[in-house]
C-alpha positions in Angstrom: 13.9 25.0 15.6 11.8 24.1 18.6 12.6 21.6 21.3 9.0 20.5 21.7 8.5 16.8 21.2 5.2 15.8 19.6 4.0 12.3 20.2 1.5 10.5 18.0 -1.4 9.0 20.0 -2.2 5.4 19.1 -5.9 4.8 18.5 -7.9 1.6 18.2 -11.5 0.5 17.5 -13.1 -2.4 19.2 -16.1 -3.9 20.9 -17.2 -3.3 24.5 -17.2 -6.6 26.4 -17.6 -5.5 30.0 -19.1 -2.4 31.7 -19.1 -3.7 35.3 -16.7 -1.2 36.8 -17.5 2.5 37.3 -15.9 4.8 34.7 -14.1 1.8 33.1 -15.0 -0.3 30.1 -13.2 -3.3 28.7 -12.8 -3.4 25.0 -11.6 -6.3 22.7 -9.7 -5.3 19.6 -9.4 -8.0 17.0 -6.7 -7.9 14.2 -6.0 -10.4 11.5 -2.4 -11.5 10.9 -0.9 -13.7 8.3 1.5 -16.5 9.2 4.9 -15.8 7.5 5.5 -19.4 6.4 2.1 -21.0 5.9 0.4 -17.8 4.6 -2.7 -18.5 6.6 -4.7 -15.7 8.2 -5.5 -15.9 11.9 -7.1 -13.5 14.4 -5.3 -12.0 17.4 -7.5 -10.4 20.1 -6.4 -8.0 22.8 -8.3 -6.6 25.7 -7.9 -3.0 26.9 -9.2 -1.2 30.0 -10.6 2.1 28.7 -11.6 5.2 30.8 -15.2 6.2 30.2 -15.8 9.3 32.3 -19.6 9.6 31.8 -20.3 5.8 31.5 -21.9 6.3 28.1 -20.7 3.0 26.5 -23.0 0.0 26.7 -22.2 -3.7 26.3 -21.7 -4.6 22.6 -21.0 -1.1 21.4 -18.3 -0.4 18.8 -16.0 2.3 20.2 -12.8 4.2 19.3 -10.2 5.1 22.0 -6.8 6.7 22.2 -3.7 6.5 24.3 -3.4 8.8 27.3 -1.4 9.2 30.5 -1.7 6.4 33.0 -4.9 6.7 35.0 -4.5 3.6 37.1 -2.5 0.4 37.2 -4.2 -0.9 34.0 -5.9 2.1 32.4 -3.8 4.0 29.8 -6.6 4.6 27.3 -9.5 7.0 27.1 -12.8 6.8 25.1 -13.1 9.1 22.1 -16.5 8.2 20.7 -19.1 5.5 20.3 -19.3 4.3 16.6 -22.3 2.0 16.9 
């Protein structure tokens, strides 16, 4: 048995909404949830600061990103690839 702990990285897909900072993009991830009592679907949106080393992502692109070590006060995510 090994004492190595493996962690599963969380990954998300979202739309780029800001590219104003250098090496940082802001991505909005929208998920649909259902109200437990009224059974109505609604949209939850969350904004993430994502590290983009080579500034490849443009405004409006669909991107995937994964969890990483803290890079700054707000950045804990790094860009994997640009989907669209």
